[in-house]
N, C-alpha and C positions, 0 to 999 in steps of 0.2 A: 478588567476582568481577566482572570487567568484561564487560558484555554488549554485543554488537554491535547498535546500533539499526537497526531496519528490515530486518534480514537476511532477505530473501525472505519477510517476513511470518511469521517463526518465532514460536512461543509465548513465547520468552524475550525479552520486551520490558519496558522499564521504564514502567509506567503513568504515572508522573509526567512522563516525557519526552514520551510521546504527548500528554498533556494540555497541557503547556507549549508544545509546538511549534505547536499549533493548525493542523495542515495542512488546506489546502483540497482538495488532490489527494494521493492516495497511489497510486503506480505500483508494482506488485509484479511483478517479473520472475521467473517461475517456470515450470518445465516441467510439462506435463500428466502426471498420475499419477506425480509424483515420489515417491521412497521416503521422503522426510522429512515428508510430510504438510503441506508449505507450500502456501499460507499457512494459518496456524492460524486457525480460526474466531473465537476470542476476540480475536485481534489485528485481524482485519478488522472485527469488531463494535465494538471500541474505537475504531478509526479513524472508522467511520461515526457512532458515537455522538458523537464530537467534531466532526462536520460535514463530514468529508472525503468526497469522491467517490473511490471505490476502483476502479481498473482493474487487471486482471490479464492478463498475457500468455497464460496458459493458457486463459482464457475469451474475452478481447477481442482476441487476436492482437497484431500490432505496434501500438504506441501512439505517436501523434504529439502533441507538445506545441507549442502556438503561443501567441503573445501574451506579455504581461508584466503584472505588477502585477494590478490588478483584472480585466484582460482575458485572463488566463492560462486556457487551455483545453486539455483533453486528449481525444483521440478514438481509440478502438480501431478496428482494421481490420474486425473481424467484425460 
């Protein structure tokens, strides 16, 4: 079964993909109180365990990303 990586933080993620990607930032576009339960707690935990800063539109509002390379930054509106 082909899984969509990073799909709104769903629970159906490939742990090996998360580990191999080594993301520094994870931006989850998700509506507040969505009926799908996104993002899944285990996905957010896996991202954070790998060192990623996780920002979510349902909690952080609009997210701005600036910079590049080591200077890449993301800031939520709220």
